[in-house]
VEXGU-75068 format. One line per 10 residues: number of its first residue (from 1); their letters; for each residue y negated, x, z of N, C-alpha, C. Coordinates in nm, 4 decimals, decimal comma. Atoms other than C-alpha are relative to their C-alpha. Layout:
# VEXGU-75068
NUM	a	Y/X/Z/Y/X/Z/Y/X/Z ~ ...
//
This chain:
# VEXGU-75068
1	mslyseieqr	-0,1238/0,0661/0,0359/-0,4362/2,7941/0,7112/0,1152/0,0734/0,0686 ~ -0,1140/-0,0619/-0,0680/-0,1132/2,8531/0,9036/0,0946/0,0647/-0,1011 ~ -0,0964/-0,0690/0,0852/0,1603/3,0762/0,7658/0,0911/-0,1002/-0,0700 ~ -0,0884/0,1011/0,0586/0,3910/2,7779/0,7132/-0,0712/-0,0806/-0,1075 ~ 0,0765/0,0782/0,0978/0,1206/2,5797/0,5356/-0,0231/0,0792/-0,1274 ~ 0,0232/-0,0864/0,1161/0,0433/2,8722/0,3065/0,1279/0,0150/-0,0830 ~ -0,1279/-0,0126/0,0703/0,4116/2,9226/0,2206/0,0323/-0,1293/-0,0732 ~ -0,0300/0,1295/0,0615/0,4643/2,5522/0,1558/-0,0908/-0,0269/-0,1189 ~ 0,0949/0,0248/0,1086/0,1505/2,5251/-0,0559/0,0362/0,0819/-0,1237 ~ -0,0329/-0,0870/0,1140/0,2482/2,8203/-0,2742/0,1297/-0,0423/-0,0692
11	lyqdldiqhm	-0,1277/0,0371/0,0601/0,6071/2,7099/-0,3234/-0,0080/-0,1355/-0,0699 ~ 0,0161/0,1301/0,0655/0,5147/2,3477/-0,3979/-0,0828/0,0131/-0,1275 ~ 0,0845/-0,0213/0,1180/0,2539/2,4737/-0,6443/0,0778/0,0669/-0,1134 ~ -0,0681/-0,0798/0,1025/0,4859/2,7165/-0,8262/0,1376/-0,0525/-0,0400 ~ -0,1350/0,0500/0,0265/0,8212/2,5360/-0,8062/0,0012/-0,1517/0,0145 ~ -0,0156/0,1451/-0,0109/0,9263/2,1742/-0,8534/0,0933/-0,0282/0,1178 ~ -0,0767/0,0103/-0,1243/1,0391/2,1322/-0,4909/0,0394/-0,1451/0,0276 ~ -0,0467/0,1304/-0,0446/1,2541/1,8365/-0,3883/0,0222/-0,0028/0,1516 ~ -0,0249/-0,0082/-0,1442/1,3319/1,9576/-0,0355/-0,0214/0,1448/0,0431 ~ 0,0194/-0,1353/-0,0510/1,2335/2,2545/0,1788/0,0035/-0,0026/0,1519
21	eikddtgqhi	-0,0028/-0,0209/-0,1448/1,3093/2,3695/0,5328/-0,0320/0,1469/0,0246 ~ 0,0328/-0,1382/-0,0358/1,1522/2,6801/0,6845/0,0162/0,0139/0,1509 ~ -0,0260/-0,0245/-0,1420/1,2644/2,8219/1,0185/-0,0500/0,1394/0,0353 ~ 0,0506/-0,1291/-0,0473/1,0982/3,1015/1,2150/0,1043/0,0659/0,0897 ~ -0,0999/-0,0756/-0,0758/1,3558/3,3553/1,3357/-0,0595/0,1252/0,0642 ~ 0,0669/-0,1207/-0,0490/1,0981/3,6115/1,4520/0,0419/0,0344/0,1421 ~ -0,0363/-0,0234/-0,1397/1,1926/3,5696/1,8187/0,1291/0,0772/0,0177 ~ -0,1270/-0,0719/-0,0071/1,5367/3,7109/1,7450/-0,0172/0,1483/-0,0327 ~ 0,0211/-0,1371/0,0467/1,3801/4,0357/1,6192/-0,1075/0,0762/0,0785 ~ 0,1123/-0,0613/-0,0718/1,0907/4,1072/1,8585/0,0425/0,1252/0,0771
31	hhknfdggah	-0,0438/-0,1128/-0,0829/1,2965/4,3448/2,0738/0,0703/0,1092/-0,0799 ~ -0,0606/-0,1059/0,0821/1,4321/4,5459/1,7804/-0,0867/0,1255/0,0047 ~ 0,0684/-0,1290/-0,0128/1,3409/4,9131/1,7961/-0,1117/0,0167/-0,1030 ~ 0,0971/-0,0213/0,1076/1,1570/4,9123/1,4628/-0,0845/-0,1224/-0,0320 ~ 0,0793/0,1198/0,0273/0,9905/4,5702/1,4919/-0,1481/0,0368/-0,0047 ~ 0,1420/-0,0335/0,0161/0,6361/4,6090/1,3597/-0,0845/-0,1222/-0,0343 ~ 0,0736/0,1223/0,0286/0,5247/4,2484/1,3357/0,0452/-0,0624/-0,1301 ~ -0,0393/0,0729/0,1202/0,5453/4,0068/1,0502/0,1104/-0,0983/0,0324 ~ -0,0945/0,1075/-0,0269/0,7476/3,6891/1,0436/0,1360/0,0271/-0,0632 ~ -0,1373/0,0012/0,0509/1,1239/3,6778/1,0017/0,0343/-0,1470/-0,0200
41	lsavivsssf	-0,0184/0,1408/0,0315/1,1917/3,3480/0,8271/0,1318/-0,0237/-0,0721 ~ -0,1124/0,0439/0,0822/1,4876/3,1595/0,6887/-0,0418/-0,1318/-0,0635 ~ 0,0431/0,1185/0,0738/1,4480/2,8876/0,4288/0,1145/-0,0590/-0,0812 ~ -0,0833/0,0738/0,0940/1,6419/2,6236/0,2422/-0,0975/-0,0599/-0,0995 ~ 0,0926/0,0464/0,1036/1,4714/2,5473/-0,0886/0,0802/-0,0691/-0,1094 ~ -0,0654/0,0789/0,1039/1,5820/2,2735/-0,3275/-0,1032/-0,0272/-0,1079 ~ 0,0975/0,0121/0,1081/1,4121/2,2767/-0,6657/0,0689/-0,0167/-0,1344 ~ -0,0511/0,0127/0,1368/1,4796/2,1561/-1,0178/-0,0435/0,1197/-0,0840 ~ 0,0398/-0,1234/0,0686/1,3014/2,4778/-1,1215/0,1133/0,1022/-0,0006 ~ -0,1136/-0,0913/-0,0071/1,6288/2,6518/-1,0293/0,1101/-0,0346/-0,1002
51	nglnllerhk	-0,1019/0,0389/0,0975/1,8273/2,4658/-1,2966/0,0194/0,1114/-0,1022 ~ -0,0319/-0,1019/0,0993/2,0024/2,7183/-1,5198/-0,0233/0,1428/0,0451 ~ 0,0258/-0,1350/-0,0508/1,9063/3,0152/-1,3000/0,1123/0,0439/0,0931 ~ -0,0971/-0,0515/-0,0960/2,1492/3,2393/-1,1153/-0,0717/0,0284/0,1324 ~ 0,0551/-0,0208/-0,1339/2,0993/3,3273/-0,7488/-0,1134/0,1021/0,0015 ~ 0,1029/-0,1040/0,0040/1,9020/3,6445/-0,8182/-0,1287/-0,0516/-0,0645 ~ 0,1180/0,0546/0,0681/1,6680/3,4639/-1,0596/-0,0723/-0,1026/0,0871 ~ 0,0608/0,0986/-0,0915/1,6096/3,1846/-0,8049/-0,0818/0,0711/0,1073 ~ 0,0700/-0,0745/-0,1053/1,5187/3,4311/-0,5318/-0,1231/0,0699/-0,0569 ~ 0,1143/-0,0647/0,0648/1,2935/3,6162/-0,7735/-0,1155/-0,0981/-0,0173
61	rvyealhdmi	0,1047/0,1016/0,0153/1,1020/3,2926/-0,8430/-0,0729/-0,0240/0,1325 ~ 0,0606/0,0200/-0,1319/1,0444/3,2442/-0,4691/-0,0852/0,1211/0,0371 ~ 0,0752/-0,1213/-0,0327/0,9380/3,6066/-0,4166/-0,1261/0,0132/-0,0850 ~ 0,1194/-0,0041/0,0855/0,6978/3,5814/-0,7121/-0,1097/-0,0899/0,0557 ~ 0,0986/0,0925/-0,0564/0,5268/3,2841/-0,5469/-0,0626/0,0549/0,1281 ~ 0,0453/-0,0510/-0,1304/0,4945/3,4707/-0,2157/-0,0307/0,1496/-0,0024 ~ 0,0049/-0,1455/0,0170/0,4476/3,8233/-0,3536/-0,0958/0,0732/0,0935 ~ 0,0954/-0,0744/-0,0821/0,1348/3,9254/-0,1634/0,0169/-0,0266/0,1493 ~ -0,0264/0,0282/-0,1409/0,2594/3,7716/0,1634/0,1179/0,0825/0,0522 ~ -0,1166/-0,0785/-0,0393/0,5813/3,9761/0,1633/-0,0486/0,1378/0,0471
71	kqeihalsmk	0,0328/-0,1278/-0,0651/0,5526/4,2845/0,3871/-0,1356/-0,0019/0,0709 ~ 0,1225/0,0136/-0,0781/0,2226/4,1587/0,5275/0,0267/-0,1062/0,1060 ~ -0,0284/0,1068/-0,0960/0,2608/3,8192/0,6929/0,1499/-0,0238/0,0159 ~ -0,1446/0,0234/-0,0026/0,6318/3,7930/0,6041/0,0710/0,1348/-0,0059 ~ -0,0772/-0,1248/-0,0017/0,8547/4,0833/0,7043/0,1361/-0,0196/-0,0664 ~ -0,1323/0,0276/0,0563/1,1854/3,9206/0,6077/0,0123/-0,1485/-0,0311 ~ -0,0225/0,1391/0,0402/1,2852/3,6033/0,4254/0,1441/-0,0144/-0,0466 ~ -0,1373/0,0332/0,0370/1,6430/3,4821/0,4192/-0,0049/-0,1392/-0,0612 ~ 0,0110/0,1319/0,0628/1,6892/3,1929/0,1800/0,1297/-0,0455/-0,0632 ~ -0,1054/0,0678/0,0740/1,9384/2,9483/0,0417/-0,0718/-0,0867/-0,1019
81	tytlsewqei	0,0684/0,0711/0,1080/1,8308/2,8106/-0,2943/0,0999/-0,0870/-0,0747 ~ -0,0882/0,0967/0,0644/1,9797/2,5020/-0,4568/-0,0750/-0,0796/-0,1056 ~ 0,0534/0,1013/0,0906/1,9253/2,2774/-0,7545/0,0152/-0,1342/0,0714 ~ -0,0103/0,1315/-0,0627/1,8869/1,9089/-0,6725/0,1448/-0,0493/-0,0008 ~ -0,1392/0,0477/0,0062/2,2420/1,8303/-0,7888/0,0893/0,0774/0,0976 ~ -0,0765/-0,0787/-0,0980/2,3853/2,1164/-0,5778/-0,0268/-0,0505/0,1414 ~ 0,0388/0,0477/-0,1327/2,1937/1,9912/-0,2734/0,0606/-0,1374/0,0284 ~ -0,0569/0,1335/-0,0181/2,3064/1,6311/-0,3258/0,1500/0,0085/0,0248 ~ -0,1437/-0,0184/-0,0216/2,6674/1,7494/-0,3476/0,0272/0,0503/0,1414 ~ -0,0150/-0,0523/-0,1361/2,6315/1,9476/-0,0233/-0,0236/-0,1103/0,1019
91	qgnnng	0,0313/0,1081/-0,0932/2,4713/1,6523/0,1519/0,1092/-0,1058/0,0002 ~ -0,1097/0,0963/0,0092/2,7455/1,4207/0,0248/0,1236/0,0484/0,0733 ~ -0,1151/-0,0581/-0,0698/3,0128/1,6565/0,1574/-0,0206/0,0020/0,1503 ~ 0,0293/-0,0012/-0,1435/2,8385/1,6732/0,4957/0,0059/-0,1391/0,0606 ~ -0,0007/0,1377/-0,0496/2,8303/1,2942/0,5242/0,1369/-0,0651/-0,0118 ~ -0,1287/0,0643/0,0247/3,1910/1,2322/0,4271/0,1131/0,0592/0,0677
//
C-alpha cells in the first residue's frame, strides 16, 4: 500500500472526513543538511470529528491516527484542520 493510501485509510477510518488534500513537500527538503529521509507532507483535513475541538485537539486526533507512521514514513506533517462549517465558509469566501 502506498504512503498516501495508508494515510487516507487511517484518517478515513478514525475521523469522519468530508474532504482531504495531501501534498508531498519532500522535494523541498532533500538538500537540507540534516535530511534523513521520510516524507514531508502538508494536509488540509475537513472533518465533523473536529466539532468542538480546539486546534491542538484536532492535530492530536490526526497524530493519534498516524502515530506509528510519524518519524518513520512521515518525517513532518503540516496540517490545516477544519470543521465542515468552517470549510464551507472558507470555500464561500473564495468563490465570492
